[in-house]
C-alpha positions in Angstrom: -0.2 0.1 -0.1 3.0 2.5 0.8 4.2 2.7 -2.8 0.7 2.3 -4.4 0.0 5.7 -2.2 3.3 7.0 -3.5 3.0 6.5 -7.2 -0.8 6.9 -7.2 -0.7 10.5 -7.5 1.1 10.4 -10.8 -2.3 9.0 -12.2 -4.3 11.6 -10.3 -2.2 14.7 -11.6 -3.0 13.3 -15.3 -6.5 13.1 -14.2 -6.6 16.5 -12.8 -5.1 18.0 -16.0 -8.6 17.0 -17.4 -10.5 18.7 -14.9 -13.0 21.2 -16.4 -12.3 24.9 -16.1 -14.5 25.2 -13.1 -12.0 23.9 -10.8 -9.5 26.0 -12.0 -8.5 25.3 -15.2 -8.0 22.4 -17.4 -4.1 22.0 -16.7 -2.3 22.0 -13.4 0.9 24.6 -13.1 4.2 23.1 -12.1 4.0 24.5 -8.6 0.8 22.6 -8.0 2.0 19.4 -9.6 5.2 19.6 -7.4 2.6 20.5 -4.3 0.8 17.6 -4.9 3.7 14.9 -5.6 6.2 16.2 -2.5 3.4 16.3 0.1 3.5 12.5 0.6 7.1 12.3 1.3 6.9 15.3 3.6 4.2 14.3 5.5 6.1 10.7 6.0 9.1 12.4 7.3 7.3 14.7 9.9 5.1 11.3 10.8 8.3 9.5 11.7 9.6 12.2 13.8 6.3 12.8 16.0 4.3 9.1 15.8 8.1 7.5 16.3 8.2 9.7 19.8 4.7 9.1 20.6 4.8 5.4 20.3 8.0 5.3 22.4 6.3 7.5 25.0 2.8 6.0 24.9 3.5 2.4 23.4 3.1 1.2 20.0 -0.1 -0.6 20.8 -2.0 2.4 21.5 -0.5 4.2 18.8 -1.8 1.5 16.0 -5.2 2.2 16.7 -4.8 6.1 17.0 -3.1 5.8 13.5 -5.8 3.8 12.1 -8.3 6.1 12.8 -6.0 9.0 11.2 -5.7 7.1 8.1 -9.6 6.2 7.9 -10.4 9.8 8.6 -7.9 11.6 6.7 -8.4 9.2 3.5 -12.1 9.6 3.3 -11.4 13.6 3.6 -9.3 13.5 0.5 -11.6 11.0 -1.3 -14.2 14.1 -0.7 -12.0 17.0 -1.6 -13.9 19.5 -3.4 -13.8 22.8 -5.0 -14.6 25.6 -2.3 -14.2 29.3 -1.9 -11.2 28.9 0.8 -9.4 26.9 -0.5 -9.0 25.1 -4.1 -8.9 21.2 -4.4 -5.2 21.4 -5.3 -4.6 23.0 -1.6 -7.3 20.5 -0.1 -5.7 17.5 -1.8 -2.1 18.3 -0.7 -3.3 19.1 3.0 -4.9 15.6 3.2 -1.9 13.7 1.6 0.5 15.0 4.4 -2.1 14.0 6.9 -2.7 10.6 5.4 1.3 10.0 4.9 2.0 11.2 8.7 0.0 8.3 9.9 1.3 5.0 8.7 4.9 4.8 10.0 4.0 2.4 12.9 2.4 -0.1 10.5 5.8 -0.2 8.5 7.6 -1.9 10.8 
């Protein structure tokens, strides 16, 4: 699942290029595409630091449940991301991809 999540964004970027102009244009800028692709490694790095420390502090078994809840909520929120007046769909996807990738650090070991 880890590799799928990291490389699935390439397919998603191709699909977002074909989104109607209603969502901000028919193509992604290079900065938007970079933001989508770099969100996962940044989230993984932050998650290894934060959740590794919390696992040492609180215990791994307790953190498994916490991480699973965060993954489920963030994945559903990422799937339901949409265009809004406060944030573009690209900004929303970047935010939720960072949150999704912050959590599976304990599940990797």
